[in-house]
DRENDO-1510 file (C-alpha; in Angstrom, 1 decimal, always signed):
<recs>
REC; n; res; u; v; w
REC; 1; UNK; +13.6; +11.7; -5.8 .
REC; 2; UNK; +13.0; +10.1; -2.1 .
REC; 3; UNK; +11.7; +12.5; +0.5 .
REC; 4; UNK; +11.1; +11.5; +4.0 .
REC; 5; UNK; +7.8; +12.1; +5.4 .
REC; 6; UNK; +8.5; +11.7; +8.9 .
REC; 7; UNK; +6.8; +15.2; +10.1 .
REC; 8; UNK; +3.8; +14.4; +8.3 .
REC; 9; UNK; +3.3; +10.9; +9.8 .
REC; 10; UNK; +4.4; +12.0; +13.3 .
REC; 11; UNK; +1.8; +15.3; +13.4 .
REC; 12; UNK; -1.0; +12.6; +12.1 .
REC; 13; UNK; -0.2; +10.8; +15.0 .
REC; 14; UNK; -0.2; +13.5; +17.5 .
REC; 15; UNK; +3.7; +14.0; +17.7 .
REC; 16; UNK; +4.2; +17.3; +17.2 .
REC; 17; UNK; +8.0; +18.0; +17.9 .
REC; 18; UNK; +11.0; +16.2; +16.7 .
REC; 19; UNK; +12.5; +16.1; +20.1 .
REC; 20; UNK; +9.4; +14.0; +21.4 .
REC; 21; UNK; +9.8; +11.6; +18.1 .
REC; 22; UNK; +13.4; +11.2; +19.2 .
REC; 23; UNK; +12.3; +9.9; +22.5 .
REC; 24; UNK; +9.8; +7.7; +21.3 .
REC; 25; UNK; +11.6; +6.0; +18.8 .
REC; 26; UNK; +15.3; +6.5; +20.5 .
REC; 27; UNK; +17.0; +7.9; +17.5 .
REC; 28; UNK; +19.2; +10.9; +18.2 .
REC; 29; UNK; +17.7; +14.1; +18.2 .
REC; 30; UNK; +19.7; +15.5; +15.4 .
REC; 31; UNK; +19.0; +12.8; +13.1 .
REC; 32; UNK; +15.1; +13.4; +13.6 .
REC; 33; UNK; +15.6; +17.2; +13.6 .
REC; 34; UNK; +17.4; +16.6; +10.2 .
REC; 35; UNK; +14.7; +14.8; +8.4 .
REC; 36; UNK; +11.7; +16.4; +10.3 .
REC; 37; UNK; +12.9; +19.8; +8.7 .
REC; 38; UNK; +14.6; +18.9; +5.5 .
REC; 39; UNK; +12.9; +15.9; +4.1 .
REC; 40; UNK; +14.7; +15.7; +0.9 .
REC; 41; UNK; +18.1; +15.5; +2.9 .
REC; 42; UNK; +20.6; +12.9; +2.1 .
REC; 43; UNK; +21.1; +11.9; +5.7 .
REC; 44; UNK; +22.9; +8.3; +5.7 .
REC; 45; UNK; +20.3; +6.4; +8.0 .
REC; 46; UNK; +21.0; +2.7; +9.0 .
REC; 47; UNK; +18.4; +0.4; +8.5 .
REC; 48; UNK; +17.8; -0.1; +12.4 .
REC; 49; UNK; +17.4; +4.0; +12.5 .
REC; 50; UNK; +14.7; +3.1; +10.0 .
REC; 51; UNK; +12.9; +0.4; +12.0 .
REC; 52; UNK; +13.0; +2.4; +14.9 .
REC; 53; UNK; +11.3; +5.3; +13.4 .
REC; 54; UNK; +8.7; +3.1; +11.6 .
REC; 55; UNK; +8.0; +1.2; +15.1 .
REC; 56; UNK; +7.5; +4.4; +16.9 .
REC; 57; UNK; +5.5; +5.9; +14.0 .
REC; 58; UNK; +3.4; +2.4; +13.9 .
REC; 59; UNK; +4.1; +2.1; +9.9 .
REC; 60; UNK; +6.0; +0.0; +7.6 .
REC; 61; UNK; +9.3; +0.9; +6.6 .
REC; 62; UNK; +8.1; +2.0; +3.3 .
REC; 63; UNK; +5.9; +4.6; +4.2 .
REC; 64; UNK; +8.5; +6.7; +5.8 .
REC; 65; UNK; +9.4; +7.7; +2.5 .
REC; 66; UNK; +7.7; +9.7; -0.7 .
REC; 67; UNK; +8.5; +9.2; -4.1 .
REC; 68; UNK; +8.4; +12.5; -6.3 .
REC; 69; UNK; +9.8; +15.6; -5.9 .
REC; 70; UNK; +11.9; +17.3; -8.5 .
REC; 71; UNK; +12.9; +15.6; -11.3 .
REC; 72; UNK; +16.0; +16.3; -13.7 .
REC; 73; UNK; +14.9; +17.5; -17.1 .
REC; 74; UNK; +15.3; +14.6; -19.7 .
REC; 75; UNK; +17.9; +16.4; -21.6 .
REC; 76; UNK; +20.0; +17.1; -18.5 .
REC; 77; UNK; +20.4; +13.2; -17.2 .
REC; 78; UNK; +24.4; +12.4; -17.4 .
REC; 79; UNK; +25.0; +9.0; -19.1 .
REC; 80; UNK; +25.9; +6.0; -16.5 .
REC; 81; UNK; +29.6; +5.7; -16.3 .
REC; 82; UNK; +31.4; +2.1; -17.5 .
</recs>
């Protein structure tokens, strides 16, 4: 699973609230708030939003995410549909 690292990256840079990151990045508060508080959320985020967040945090876009989290048990993976 892919998780957002927005809160961790922001706090490492002295940005303590989603409101402040929203103002700096010019991304809506609702989007930043959800990514900040629910890192494993499935927010449909446009590339332009990811670029603004990455620029505000001074990181490459790839650093906004973390691979890992909960993985399904090997026997519970559904086969791909044709």
